[in-house]
Gaussian input, Z-matrix of N, CA and C with variables (Angstrom, degrees):
# hf/3-21g

backbone

0 1
 N
 C     1     B1
 C     2     B2     1     A1
 N     3     B3     2     A2     1     D1
 C     4     B4     3     A3     2     D2
 C     5     B5     4     A4     3     D3
 N     6     B6     5     A5     4     D4
 C     7     B7     6     A6     5     D5
 C     8     B8     7     A7     6     D6
 N     9     B9     8     A8     7     D7
 C    10    B10     9     A9     8     D8
 C    11    B11    10    A10     9     D9
 N    12    B12    11    A11    10    D10
 C    13    B13    12    A12    11    D11
 C    14    B14    13    A13    12    D12
 N    15    B15    14    A14    13    D13
 C    16    B16    15    A15    14    D14
 C    17    B17    16    A16    15    D15
 N    18    B18    17    A17    16    D16
 C    19    B19    18    A18    17    D17
 C    20    B20    19    A19    18    D18
 N    21    B21    20    A20    19    D19
 C    22    B22    21    A21    20    D20
 C    23    B23    22    A22    21    D21
 N    24    B24    23    A23    22    D22
 C    25    B25    24    A24    23    D23
 C    26    B26    25    A25    24    D24
 N    27    B27    26    A26    25    D25
 C    28    B28    27    A27    26    D26
 C    29    B29    28    A28    27    D27
 N    30    B30    29    A29    28    D28
 C    31    B31    30    A30    29    D29
 C    32    B32    31    A31    30    D30
 N    33    B33    32    A32    31    D31
 C    34    B34    33    A33    32    D32
 C    35    B35    34    A34    33    D33
 N    36    B36    35    A35    34    D34
 C    37    B37    36    A36    35    D35
 C    38    B38    37    A37    36    D36
 N    39    B39    38    A38    37    D37
 C    40    B40    39    A39    38    D38
 C    41    B41    40    A40    39    D39
 N    42    B42    41    A41    40    D40
 C    43    B43    42    A42    41    D41
 C    44    B44    43    A43    42    D42
 N    45    B45    44    A44    43    D43
 C    46    B46    45    A45    44    D44
 C    47    B47    46    A46    45    D45
 N    48    B48    47    A47    46    D46
 C    49    B49    48    A48    47    D47
 C    50    B50    49    A49    48    D48
 N    51    B51    50    A50    49    D49
 C    52    B52    51    A51    50    D50
 C    53    B53    52    A52    51    D51
 N    54    B54    53    A53    52    D52
 C    55    B55    54    A54    53    D53
 C    56    B56    55    A55    54    D54
 N    57    B57    56    A56    55    D55
 C    58    B58    57    A57    56    D56
 C    59    B59    58    A58    57    D57
 N    60    B60    59    A59    58    D58
 C    61    B61    60    A60    59    D59
 C    62    B62    61    A61    60    D60
 N    63    B63    62    A62    61    D61
 C    64    B64    63    A63    62    D62
 C    65    B65    64    A64    63    D63
 N    66    B66    65    A65    64    D64
 C    67    B67    66    A66    65    D65
 C    68    B68    67    A67    66    D66
 N    69    B69    68    A68    67    D67
 C    70    B70    69    A69    68    D68
 C    71    B71    70    A70    69    D69
 N    72    B72    71    A71    70    D70
 C    73    B73    72    A72    71    D71
 C    74    B74    73    A73    72    D72
 N    75    B75    74    A74    73    D73
 C    76    B76    75    A75    74    D74
 C    77    B77    76    A76    75    D75
 N    78    B78    77    A77    76    D76
 C    79    B79    78    A78    77    D77
 C    80    B80    79    A79    78    D78
 N    81    B81    80    A80    79    D79
 C    82    B82    81    A81    80    D80
 C    83    B83    82    A82    81    D81
 N    84    B84    83    A83    82    D82
 C    85    B85    84    A84    83    D83
 C    86    B86    85    A85    84    D84
 N    87    B87    86    A86    85    D85
 C    88    B88    87    A87    86    D86
 C    89    B89    88    A88    87    D87
 N    90    B90    89    A89    88    D88
 C    91    B91    90    A90    89    D89
 C    92    B92    91    A91    90    D90
 N    93    B93    92    A92    91    D91
 C    94    B94    93    A93    92    D92
 C    95    B95    94    A94    93    D93
 N    96    B96    95    A95    94    D94
 C    97    B97    96    A96    95    D95
 C    98    B98    97    A97    96    D96
 N    99    B99    98    A98    97    D97
 C   100   B100    99    A99    98    D98
 C   101   B101   100   A100    99    D99
 N   102   B102   101   A101   100   D100
 C   103   B103   102   A102   101   D101
 C   104   B104   103   A103   102   D102
 N   105   B105   104   A104   103   D103
 C   106   B106   105   A105   104   D104
 C   107   B107   106   A106   105   D105
 N   108   B108   107   A107   106   D106
 C   109   B109   108   A108   107   D107
 C   110   B110   109   A109   108   D108
 N   111   B111   110   A110   109   D109
 C   112   B112   111   A111   110   D110
 C   113   B113   112   A112   111   D111
 N   114   B114   113   A113   112   D112
 C   115   B115   114   A114   113   D113
 C   116   B116   115   A115   114   D114
 N   117   B117   116   A116   115   D115
 C   118   B118   117   A117   116   D116
 C   119   B119   118   A118   117   D117
 N   120   B120   119   A119   118   D118
 C   121   B121   120   A120   119   D119
 C   122   B122   121   A121   120   D120
 N   123   B123   122   A122   121   D121
 C   124   B124   123   A123   122   D122
 C   125   B125   124   A124   123   D123
 N   126   B126   125   A125   124   D124
 C   127   B127   126   A126   125   D125
 C   128   B128   127   A127   126   D126
 N   129   B129   128   A128   127   D127
 C   130   B130   129   A129   128   D128
 C   131   B131   130   A130   129   D129
 N   132   B132   131   A131   130   D130
 C   133   B133   132   A132   131   D131
 C   134   B134   133   A133   132   D132
 N   135   B135   134   A134   133   D133
 C   136   B136   135   A135   134   D134
 C   137   B137   136   A136   135   D135
 N   138   B138   137   A137   136   D136
 C   139   B139   138   A138   137   D137
 C   140   B140   139   A139   138   D138
 N   141   B141   140   A140   139   D139
 C   142   B142   141   A141   140   D140
 C   143   B143   142   A142   141   D141
 N   144   B144   143   A143   142   D142
 C   145   B145   144   A144   143   D143
 C   146   B146   145   A145   144   D144
 N   147   B147   146   A146   145   D145
 C   148   B148   147   A147   146   D146
 C   149   B149   148   A148   147   D147
 N   150   B150   149   A149   148   D148
 C   151   B151   150   A150   149   D149
 C   152   B152   151   A151   150   D150
 N   153   B153   152   A152   151   D151
 C   154   B154   153   A153   152   D152
 C   155   B155   154   A154   153   D153
 N   156   B156   155   A155   154   D154
 C   157   B157   156   A156   155   D155
 C   158   B158   157   A157   156   D156
 N   159   B159   158   A158   157   D157
 C   160   B160   159   A159   158   D158
 C   161   B161   160   A160   159   D159
 N   162   B162   161   A161   160   D160
 C   163   B163   162   A162   161   D161
 C   164   B164   163   A163   162   D162
 N   165   B165   164   A164   163   D163
 C   166   B166   165   A165   164   D164
 C   167   B167   166   A166   165   D165
 N   168   B168   167   A167   166   D166
 C   169   B169   168   A168   167   D167
 C   170   B170   169   A169   168   D168
 N   171   B171   170   A170   169   D169
 C   172   B172   171   A171   170   D170
 C   173   B173   172   A172   171   D171
 N   174   B174   173   A173   172   D172
 C   175   B175   174   A174   173   D173
 C   176   B176   175   A175   174   D174
 N   177   B177   176   A176   175   D175
 C   178   B178   177   A177   176   D176
 C   179   B179   178   A178   177   D177
 N   180   B180   179   A179   178   D178
 C   181   B181   180   A180   179   D179
 C   182   B182   181   A181   180   D180
 N   183   B183   182   A182   181   D181
 C   184   B184   183   A183   182   D182
 C   185   B185   184   A184   183   D183
 N   186   B186   185   A185   184   D184
 C   187   B187   186   A186   185   D185
 C   188   B188   187   A187   186   D186
 N   189   B189   188   A188   187   D187
 C   190   B190   189   A189   188   D188
 C   191   B191   190   A190   189   D189
 N   192   B192   191   A191   190   D190
 C   193   B193   192   A192   191   D191
 C   194   B194   193   A193   192   D192
 N   195   B195   194   A194   193   D193
 C   196   B196   195   A195   194   D194
 C   197   B197   196   A196   195   D195
 N   198   B198   197   A197   196   D196
 C   199   B199   198   A198   197   D197
 C   200   B200   199   A199   198   D198
 N   201   B201   200   A200   199   D199
 C   202   B202   201   A201   200   D200
 C   203   B203   202   A202   201   D201
 N   204   B204   203   A203   202   D202
 C   205   B205   204   A204   203   D203
 C   206   B206   205   A205   204   D204
 N   207   B207   206   A206   205   D205
 C   208   B208   207   A207   206   D206
 C   209   B209   208   A208   207   D207
 N   210   B210   209   A209   208   D208
 C   211   B211   210   A210   209   D209
 C   212   B212   211   A211   210   D210
 N   213   B213   212   A212   211   D211
 C   214   B214   213   A213   212   D212
 C   215   B215   214   A214   213   D213
 N   216   B216   215   A215   214   D214
 C   217   B217   216   A216   215   D215
 C   218   B218   217   A217   216   D216
 N   219   B219   218   A218   217   D217
 C   220   B220   219   A219   218   D218
 C   221   B221   220   A220   219   D219
 N   222   B222   221   A221   220   D220
 C   223   B223   222   A222   221   D221
 C   224   B224   223   A223   222   D222
 N   225   B225   224   A224   223   D223
 C   226   B226   225   A225   224   D224
 C   227   B227   226   A226   225   D225
 N   228   B228   227   A227   226   D226
 C   229   B229   228   A228   227   D227
 C   230   B230   229   A229   228   D228
 N   231   B231   230   A230   229   D229
 C   232   B232   231   A231   230   D230
 C   233   B233   232   A232   231   D231
 N   234   B234   233   A233   232   D232
 C   235   B235   234   A234   233   D233
 C   236   B236   235   A235   234   D234
 N   237   B237   236   A236   235   D235
 C   238   B238   237   A237   236   D236
 C   239   B239   238   A238   237   D237
 N   240   B240   239   A239   238   D238
 C   241   B241   240   A240   239   D239
 C   242   B242   241   A241   240   D240
 N   243   B243   242   A242   241   D241
 C   244   B244   243   A243   242   D242
 C   245   B245   244   A244   243   D243
 N   246   B246   245   A245   244   D244
 C   247   B247   246   A246   245   D245
 C   248   B248   247   A247   246   D246
 N   249   B249   248   A248   247   D247
 C   250   B250   249   A249   248   D248
 C   251   B251   250   A250   249   D249
 N   252   B252   251   A251   250   D250
 C   253   B253   252   A252   251   D251
 C   254   B254   253   A253   252   D252
 N   255   B255   254   A254   253   D253
 C   256   B256   255   A255   254   D254
 C   257   B257   256   A256   255   D255
 N   258   B258   257   A257   256   D256
 C   259   B259   258   A258   257   D257
 C   260   B260   259   A259   258   D258
 N   261   B261   260   A260   259   D259
 C   262   B262   261   A261   260   D260
 C   263   B263   262   A262   261   D261
 N   264   B264   263   A263   262   D262
 C   265   B265   264   A264   263   D263
 C   266   B266   265   A265   264   D264
 N   267   B267   266   A266   265   D265
 C   268   B268   267   A267   266   D266
 C   269   B269   268   A268   267   D267
 N   270   B270   269   A269   268   D268
 C   271   B271   270   A270   269   D269
 C   272   B272   271   A271   270   D270
 N   273   B273   272   A272   271   D271
 C   274   B274   273   A273   272   D272
 C   275   B275   274   A274   273   D273
 N   276   B276   275   A275   274   D274
 C   277   B277   276   A276   275   D275
 C   278   B278   277   A277   276   D276
 N   279   B279   278   A278   277   D277
 C   280   B280   279   A279   278   D278
 C   281   B281   280   A280   279   D279
 N   282   B282   281   A281   280   D280
 C   283   B283   282   A282   281   D281
 C   284   B284   283   A283   282   D282
 N   285   B285   284   A284   283   D283
 C   286   B286   285   A285   284   D284
 C   287   B287   286   A286   285   D285
 N   288   B288   287   A287   286   D286
 C   289   B289   288   A288   287   D287
 C   290   B290   289   A289   288   D288
 N   291   B291   290   A290   289   D289
 C   292   B292   291   A291   290   D290
 C   293   B293   292   A292   291   D291
 N   294   B294   293   A293   292   D292
 C   295   B295   294   A294   293   D293
 C   296   B296   295   A295   294   D294
 N   297   B297   296   A296   295   D295
 C   298   B298   297   A297   296   D296
 C   299   B299   298   A298   297   D297
 N   300   B300   299   A299   298   D298
 C   301   B301   300   A300   299   D299
 C   302   B302   301   A301   300   D300
 N   303   B303   302   A302   301   D301
 C   304   B304   303   A303   302   D302
 C   305   B305   304   A304   303   D303
 N   306   B306   305   A305   304   D304
 C   307   B307   306   A306   305   D305
 C   308   B308   307   A307   306   D306
 N   309   B309   308   A308   307   D307
 C   310   B310   309   A309   308   D308
 C   311   B311   310   A310   309   D309
 N   312   B312   311   A311   310   D310
 C   313   B313   312   A312   311   D311
 C   314   B314   313   A313   312   D312
 N   315   B315   314   A314   313   D313
 C   316   B316   315   A315   314   D314
 C   317   B317   316   A316   315   D315
 N   318   B318   317   A317   316   D316
 C   319   B319   318   A318   317   D317
 C   320   B320   319   A319   318   D318
 N   321   B321   320   A320   319   D319
 C   322   B322   321   A321   320   D320
 C   323   B323   322   A322   321   D321
 N   324   B324   323   A323   322   D322
 C   325   B325   324   A324   323   D323
 C   326   B326   325   A325   324   D324
 N   327   B327   326   A326   325   D325
 C   328   B328   327   A327   326   D326
 C   329   B329   328   A328   327   D327
 N   330   B330   329   A329   328   D328
 C   331   B331   330   A330   329   D329
 C   332   B332   331   A331   330   D330

   B1=1.4399
   B2=1.4856
   B3=1.3079
   B4=1.4719
   B5=1.5501
   B6=1.3002
   B7=1.4677
   B8=1.5147
   B9=1.2668
   B10=1.4635
   B11=1.4849
   B12=1.3513
   B13=1.4485
   B14=1.5107
   B15=1.3197
   B16=1.4761
   B17=1.5271
   B18=1.3161
   B19=1.4372
   B20=1.5236
   B21=1.3332
   B22=1.4794
   B23=1.5081
   B24=1.3218
   B25=1.4582
   B26=1.5433
   B27=1.3241
   B28=1.4767
   B29=1.5584
   B30=1.3079
   B31=1.4595
   B32=1.5167
   B33=1.3234
   B34=1.4647
   B35=1.5573
   B36=1.2583
   B37=1.4749
   B38=1.5180
   B39=1.3182
   B40=1.4599
   B41=1.5039
   B42=1.3206
   B43=1.4748
   B44=1.5254
   B45=1.3092
   B46=1.4795
   B47=1.5345
   B48=1.3153
   B49=1.4605
   B50=1.5389
   B51=1.3150
   B52=1.4347
   B53=1.5186
   B54=1.3218
   B55=1.4852
   B56=1.5052
   B57=1.3478
   B58=1.4768
   B59=1.5347
   B60=1.3218
   B61=1.4765
   B62=1.4906
   B63=1.3165
   B64=1.4685
   B65=1.5421
   B66=1.3141
   B67=1.4683
   B68=1.5276
   B69=1.2981
   B70=1.4681
   B71=1.5406
   B72=1.3314
   B73=1.4640
   B74=1.5019
   B75=1.3238
   B76=1.4455
   B77=1.5545
   B78=1.2930
   B79=1.4593
   B80=1.5293
   B81=1.2917
   B82=1.4674
   B83=1.5295
   B84=1.3229
   B85=1.4802
   B86=1.5262
   B87=1.3499
   B88=1.4464
   B89=1.5453
   B90=1.3181
   B91=1.4998
   B92=1.5256
   B93=1.3342
   B94=1.4749
   B95=1.5538
   B96=1.2850
   B97=1.4898
   B98=1.5221
   B99=1.3275
   B100=1.4682
   B101=1.5184
   B102=1.3320
   B103=1.4926
   B104=1.5152
   B105=1.3453
   B106=1.4666
   B107=1.5080
   B108=1.3281
   B109=1.4535
   B110=1.5437
   B111=1.2941
   B112=1.4884
   B113=1.5213
   B114=1.3255
   B115=1.4923
   B116=1.5104
   B117=1.3083
   B118=1.4725
   B119=1.5000
   B120=1.3485
   B121=1.4513
   B122=1.4907
   B123=1.3317
   B124=1.4546
   B125=1.5384
   B126=1.3254
   B127=1.4414
   B128=1.5380
   B129=1.3153
   B130=1.4735
   B131=1.5647
   B132=1.3003
   B133=1.4655
   B134=1.5196
   B135=1.3824
   B136=1.4373
   B137=1.5297
   B138=1.3097
   B139=1.4768
   B140=1.5619
   B141=1.2841
   B142=1.5173
   B143=1.5151
   B144=1.3522
   B145=1.4824
   B146=1.5278
   B147=1.3022
   B148=1.4780
   B149=1.5073
   B150=1.3372
   B151=1.4647
   B152=1.5212
   B153=1.3587
   B154=1.4298
   B155=1.5243
   B156=1.3155
   B157=1.4466
   B158=1.5144
   B159=1.3267
   B160=1.4730
   B161=1.5256
   B162=1.3019
   B163=1.4849
   B164=1.5219
   B165=1.2806
   B166=1.4805
   B167=1.5288
   B168=1.3177
   B169=1.4465
   B170=1.5158
   B171=1.3362
   B172=1.4676
   B173=1.5268
   B174=1.3143
   B175=1.4957
   B176=1.5111
   B177=1.3187
   B178=1.4641
   B179=1.5011
   B180=1.3188
   B181=1.4603
   B182=1.5733
   B183=1.3057
   B184=1.4541
   B185=1.5095
   B186=1.3266
   B187=1.4746
   B188=1.5214
   B189=1.3513
   B190=1.4754
   B191=1.5113
   B192=1.3374
   B193=1.4438
   B194=1.5416
   B195=1.3195
   B196=1.4625
   B197=1.5173
   B198=1.3196
   B199=1.4971
   B200=1.5145
   B201=1.3474
   B202=1.4747
   B203=1.5516
   B204=1.3142
   B205=1.4237
   B206=1.5600
   B207=1.3330
   B208=1.5152
   B209=1.4833
   B210=1.3139
   B211=1.4713
   B212=1.5293
   B213=1.3130
   B214=1.4383
   B215=1.5006
   B216=1.3344
   B217=1.4499
   B218=1.5124
   B219=1.3077
   B220=1.4708
   B221=1.5115
   B222=1.3145
   B223=1.4073
   B224=1.5333
   B225=1.3119
   B226=1.4592
   B227=1.5514
   B228=1.2761
   B229=1.4341
   B230=1.5169
   B231=1.2801
   B232=1.4613
   B233=1.5331
   B234=1.3371
   B235=1.4767
   B236=1.5219
   B237=1.3304
   B238=1.4290
   B239=1.5382
   B240=1.2931
   B241=1.4489
   B242=1.5404
   B243=1.2994
   B244=1.4769
   B245=1.5265
   B246=1.3387
   B247=1.4633
   B248=1.5080
   B249=1.3375
   B250=1.4446
   B251=1.5314
   B252=1.3086
   B253=1.4581
   B254=1.5179
   B255=1.3290
   B256=1.4475
   B257=1.5549
   B258=1.3004
   B259=1.4559
   B260=1.5163
   B261=1.3495
   B262=1.4474
   B263=1.5327
   B264=1.3064
   B265=1.4798
   B266=1.5415
   B267=1.3354
   B268=1.4751
   B269=1.5240
   B270=1.3362
   B271=1.4560
   B272=1.5377
   B273=1.3195
   B274=1.4659
   B275=1.5208
   B276=1.3318
   B277=1.4520
   B278=1.5100
   B279=1.3218
   B280=1.4406
   B281=1.5254
   B282=1.3300
   B283=1.4709
   B284=1.5416
   B285=1.3427
   B286=1.4731
   B287=1.5640
   B288=1.3401
   B289=1.4639
   B290=1.5046
   B291=1.3219
   B292=1.4566
   B293=1.5402
   B294=1.3208
   B295=1.4603
   B296=1.5399
   B297=1.3408
   B298=1.4414
   B299=1.5122
   B300=1.3401
   B301=1.4603
   B302=1.5207
   B303=1.3858
   B304=1.4753
   B305=1.5191
   B306=1.3271
   B307=1.4758
   B308=1.5176
   B309=1.3470
   B310=1.4618
   B311=1.5407
   B312=1.3504
   B313=1.4550
   B314=1.5168
   B315=1.3232
   B316=1.4722
   B317=1.5308
   B318=1.3533
   B319=1.4690
   B320=1.5469
   B321=1.3168
   B322=1.4735
   B323=1.4969
   B324=1.3405
   B325=1.5059
   B326=1.5163
   B327=1.3371
   B328=1.4431
   B329=1.5532
   B330=1.2978
   B331=1.4554
   B332=1.5267
   A1=108.90
   A2=114.31
   A3=120.81
   A4=110.24
   A5=115.47
   A6=119.14
   A7=108.11
   A8=118.07
   A9=122.52
   A10=109.37
   A11=115.67
   A12=123.36
   A13=111.10
   A14=116.19
   A15=119.40
   A16=107.62
   A17=116.08
   A18=121.03
   A19=109.63
   A20=116.58
   A21=123.58
   A22=108.25
   A23=116.03
   A24=118.59
   A25=109.63
   A26=115.78
   A27=119.40
   A28=111.50
   A29=115.73
   A30=120.30
   A31=111.01
   A32=117.54
   A33=120.02
   A34=107.19
   A35=114.91
   A36=122.00
   A37=107.30
   A38=115.56
   A39=122.83
   A40=108.07
   A41=116.59
   A42=120.41
   A43=107.02
   A44=115.56
   A45=119.62
   A46=109.46
   A47=116.07
   A48=119.37
   A49=110.73
   A50=116.68
   A51=120.98
   A52=112.45
   A53=113.43
   A54=120.43
   A55=113.23
   A56=117.28
   A57=120.57
   A58=109.18
   A59=113.82
   A60=122.59
   A61=105.13
   A62=117.45
   A63=120.71
   A64=111.74
   A65=114.51
   A66=122.11
   A67=113.06
   A68=120.49
   A69=121.07
   A70=113.23
   A71=116.69
   A72=121.58
   A73=113.27
   A74=118.78
   A75=123.82
   A76=111.47
   A77=119.22
   A78=119.43
   A79=113.40
   A80=115.88
   A81=122.61
   A82=109.81
   A83=117.03
   A84=122.53
   A85=109.69
   A86=116.46
   A87=120.78
   A88=110.48
   A89=115.90
   A90=119.22
   A91=111.80
   A92=115.97
   A93=120.85
   A94=112.89
   A95=116.83
   A96=119.14
   A97=111.18
   A98=119.81
   A99=121.95
   A100=111.67
   A101=121.62
   A102=119.58
   A103=113.24
   A104=117.00
   A105=119.32
   A106=112.18
   A107=115.40
   A108=122.15
   A109=109.46
   A110=115.82
   A111=121.91
   A112=110.38
   A113=117.07
   A114=121.31
   A115=113.62
   A116=119.52
   A117=119.58
   A118=110.08
   A119=115.87
   A120=123.54
   A121=111.36
   A122=117.73
   A123=121.39
   A124=109.74
   A125=115.60
   A126=122.01
   A127=107.74
   A128=114.11
   A129=120.34
   A130=106.83
   A131=115.83
   A132=121.11
   A133=108.12
   A134=114.11
   A135=120.10
   A136=105.53
   A137=115.88
   A138=121.56
   A139=111.81
   A140=114.80
   A141=117.75
   A142=113.99
   A143=117.91
   A144=118.80
   A145=112.78
   A146=117.17
   A147=123.74
   A148=111.16
   A149=116.77
   A150=121.44
   A151=111.63
   A152=116.69
   A153=121.20
   A154=111.56
   A155=117.83
   A156=121.13
   A157=108.76
   A158=115.93
   A159=119.04
   A160=109.81
   A161=114.85
   A162=119.96
   A163=112.11
   A164=118.98
   A165=122.21
   A166=111.45
   A167=115.95
   A168=119.49
   A169=112.27
   A170=114.66
   A171=120.76
   A172=111.19
   A173=115.47
   A174=120.78
   A175=111.01
   A176=117.73
   A177=121.74
   A178=108.72
   A179=118.90
   A180=120.84
   A181=109.93
   A182=115.81
   A183=120.18
   A184=112.20
   A185=116.66
   A186=120.79
   A187=110.86
   A188=116.64
   A189=121.45
   A190=110.94
   A191=114.08
   A192=120.95
   A193=110.37
   A194=115.82
   A195=119.40
   A196=112.14
   A197=116.78
   A198=119.94
   A199=112.43
   A200=115.73
   A201=120.02
   A202=109.26
   A203=116.19
   A204=121.51
   A205=113.51
   A206=113.42
   A207=119.49
   A208=111.60
   A209=118.94
   A210=119.46
   A211=112.46
   A212=117.49
   A213=123.27
   A214=115.39
   A215=116.10
   A216=121.01
   A217=111.12
   A218=115.45
   A219=123.55
   A220=110.16
   A221=116.02
   A222=121.92
   A223=110.43
   A224=115.22
   A225=119.21
   A226=110.76
   A227=114.48
   A228=124.80
   A229=109.53
   A230=118.33
   A231=120.29
   A232=110.66
   A233=112.43
   A234=123.07
   A235=112.63
   A236=119.23
   A237=123.01
   A238=111.78
   A239=117.24
   A240=121.86
   A241=111.27
   A242=116.41
   A243=122.31
   A244=112.48
   A245=117.11
   A246=117.62
   A247=111.90
   A248=118.26
   A249=122.69
   A250=110.72
   A251=118.14
   A252=120.76
   A253=112.04
   A254=116.19
   A255=122.17
   A256=109.10
   A257=117.84
   A258=120.63
   A259=110.74
   A260=117.13
   A261=120.44
   A262=112.10
   A263=116.24
   A264=118.47
   A265=109.41
   A266=116.66
   A267=120.11
   A268=110.59
   A269=117.62
   A270=122.57
   A271=111.34
   A272=117.47
   A273=121.11
   A274=114.70
   A275=116.32
   A276=118.93
   A277=113.73
   A278=117.30
   A279=119.35
   A280=110.72
   A281=117.67
   A282=121.22
   A283=111.14
   A284=116.11
   A285=120.84
   A286=113.30
   A287=112.10
   A288=117.39
   A289=110.37
   A290=114.66
   A291=119.49
   A292=105.73
   A293=116.06
   A294=119.89
   A295=107.16
   A296=115.79
   A297=121.34
   A298=108.65
   A299=115.41
   A300=120.86
   A301=112.46
   A302=114.65
   A303=118.02
   A304=110.70
   A305=113.60
   A306=119.49
   A307=113.03
   A308=113.17
   A309=118.78
   A310=110.10
   A311=116.48
   A312=120.26
   A313=112.58
   A314=117.50
   A315=121.74
   A316=111.31
   A317=117.11
   A318=121.54
   A319=108.69
   A320=117.95
   A321=119.69
   A322=110.89
   A323=117.07
   A324=121.85
   A325=110.55
   A326=118.72
   A327=123.13
   A328=112.93
   A329=118.20
   A330=121.21
   A331=111.90
   D1=132.59
   D2=179.07
   D3=-95.27
   D4=104.45
   D5=178.40
   D6=-114.76
   D7=155.79
   D8=177.50
   D9=-84.65
   D10=135.39
   D11=175.71
   D12=-114.74
   D13=137.09
   D14=176.34
   D15=-140.05
   D16=127.81
   D17=-178.87
   D18=-98.21
   D19=126.59
   D20=175.38
   D21=-124.23
   D22=96.47
   D23=-177.14
   D24=65.46
   D25=-121.73
   D26=-178.87
   D27=-93.90
   D28=1.91
   D29=-176.33
   D30=-104.01
   D31=134.70
   D32=172.62
   D33=-107.63
   D34=131.44
   D35=179.60
   D36=-106.21
   D37=124.59
   D38=178.17
   D39=-108.56
   D40=122.74
   D41=176.82
   D42=-103.63
   D43=116.05
   D44=-179.25
   D45=-75.63
   D46=140.02
   D47=-175.75
   D48=-88.05
   D49=163.15
   D50=176.10
   D51=77.94
   D52=-178.30
   D53=-178.83
   D54=-101.15
   D55=-11.89
   D56=-178.03
   D57=-129.67
   D58=155.77
   D59=172.94
   D60=-134.01
   D61=98.87
   D62=-172.19
   D63=-139.34
   D64=178.67
   D65=-168.71
   D66=-50.39
   D67=-38.97
   D68=-177.86
   D69=-64.51
   D70=-17.84
   D71=-176.73
   D72=-100.59
   D73=-13.91
   D74=-169.48
   D75=-63.68
   D76=-44.81
   D77=-179.73
   D78=-59.88
   D79=-45.81
   D80=178.09
   D81=-64.77
   D82=-41.03
   D83=177.20
   D84=-59.30
   D85=-49.39
   D86=-175.45
   D87=-60.40
   D88=-42.78
   D89=177.81
   D90=-62.48
   D91=-42.78
   D92=-176.93
   D93=-74.88
   D94=-31.60
   D95=-175.04
   D96=-85.83
   D97=-22.89
   D98=-175.95
   D99=-52.73
   D100=-52.37
   D101=179.98
   D102=-64.22
   D103=-29.93
   D104=177.50
   D105=-66.23
   D106=-42.00
   D107=178.40
   D108=-67.15
   D109=-38.20
   D110=-179.27
   D111=-64.03
   D112=-40.43
   D113=-172.31
   D114=-93.52
   D115=-6.03
   D116=-174.83
   D117=-131.43
   D118=155.67
   D119=-178.92
   D120=-105.84
   D121=-34.43
   D122=-178.74
   D123=-119.27
   D124=115.49
   D125=-174.11
   D126=-124.63
   D127=133.08
   D128=177.06
   D129=-125.04
   D130=128.58
   D131=176.29
   D132=-97.27
   D133=121.44
   D134=176.44
   D135=-89.46
   D136=118.56
   D137=-174.87
   D138=-106.82
   D139=19.24
   D140=-175.31
   D141=-58.12
   D142=-28.36
   D143=-179.80
   D144=-85.69
   D145=-17.38
   D146=-170.79
   D147=-80.23
   D148=120.46
   D149=176.31
   D150=-104.30
   D151=-17.78
   D152=-178.96
   D153=-151.32
   D154=137.46
   D155=169.14
   D156=-137.69
   D157=143.89
   D158=179.45
   D159=-98.06
   D160=-173.19
   D161=-177.82
   D162=-64.78
   D163=-31.39
   D164=176.29
   D165=-68.23
   D166=-40.10
   D167=176.01
   D168=-64.36
   D169=-42.60
   D170=174.93
   D171=-60.64
   D172=-41.81
   D173=179.16
   D174=-62.73
   D175=-39.39
   D176=179.44
   D177=-63.58
   D178=-42.02
   D179=179.20
   D180=-65.93
   D181=-40.82
   D182=176.09
   D183=-58.77
   D184=-41.54
   D185=179.96
   D186=-63.67
   D187=-38.80
   D188=175.73
   D189=-60.55
   D190=-47.05
   D191=-179.96
   D192=-58.05
   D193=-44.30
   D194=-179.16
   D195=-64.32
   D196=-43.80
   D197=178.47
   D198=-62.01
   D199=-42.13
   D200=-179.16
   D201=-68.70
   D202=-42.15
   D203=179.02
   D204=-59.81
   D205=-40.49
   D206=178.49
   D207=-63.71
   D208=-26.48
   D209=180.00
   D210=-103.82
   D211=16.03
   D212=178.01
   D213=79.64
   D214=17.19
   D215=-178.35
   D216=-94.46
   D217=-174.68
   D218=178.88
   D219=-138.66
   D220=149.18
   D221=177.78
   D222=-131.73
   D223=136.49
   D224=178.08
   D225=-131.12
   D226=166.42
   D227=176.45
   D228=-122.75
   D229=140.28
   D230=179.97
   D231=-141.14
   D232=158.28
   D233=170.48
   D234=63.17
   D235=29.26
   D236=179.55
   D237=-70.51
   D238=137.13
   D239=174.47
   D240=-73.23
   D241=162.00
   D242=-173.41
   D243=-52.75
   D244=-45.46
   D245=-176.53
   D246=-68.22
   D247=-32.35
   D248=175.97
   D249=-71.59
   D250=-40.85
   D251=174.88
   D252=-59.17
   D253=-36.96
   D254=178.73
   D255=-63.78
   D256=-44.20
   D257=177.20
   D258=-61.34
   D259=-42.76
   D260=178.97
   D261=-61.93
   D262=-39.15
   D263=179.78
   D264=-66.96
   D265=-41.54
   D266=179.64
   D267=-62.19
   D268=-36.32
   D269=-174.15
   D270=-89.28
   D271=-7.86
   D272=-178.56
   D273=79.54
   D274=19.14
   D275=-179.97
   D276=-63.87
   D277=-28.41
   D278=-178.97
   D279=-65.25
   D280=-20.31
   D281=177.98
   D282=-86.36
   D283=-21.33
   D284=-178.27
   D285=-94.81
   D286=-43.57
   D287=-173.73
   D288=-109.12
   D289=156.86
   D290=166.27
   D291=-78.66
   D292=127.81
   D293=179.99
   D294=-118.07
   D295=119.79
   D296=-174.70
   D297=-112.75
   D298=151.48
   D299=176.02
   D300=-75.76
   D301=-31.46
   D302=-177.23
   D303=-137.58
   D304=162.46
   D305=173.35
   D306=-60.43
   D307=-42.15
   D308=-176.91
   D309=-60.42
   D310=-45.08
   D311=176.39
   D312=-57.16
   D313=-42.96
   D314=-179.97
   D315=-65.14
   D316=-45.16
   D317=-178.70
   D318=-63.13
   D319=-43.76
   D320=179.92
   D321=-62.01
   D322=-43.44
   D323=-177.74
   D324=-64.91
   D325=-38.56
   D326=-172.99
   D327=-90.62
   D328=-6.89
   D329=-177.50
   D330=-87.11

């Protein structure tokens, strides 16, 4: 999966491509994100493009959270659209992840 990476101090921001994050993309995502998780402690996923994610997409984000947490890192989500925020609330993501309205807010909190 080709996602955009942007480093802001100690935080890496990953912008997921396309409008969906679903099961067909998870294997490619996992291969691509593994070195990013390995090399960074603070990761923020910018979800501004994403209009829909399925349970496999949610599971992939949970796996990233777990790997970062195990190494003392943190993971956040930012810029989610209304329908994605609704999915996160239903799944309890707001209790697991830091959810930010903007990239700037995430970078300030993690710096």
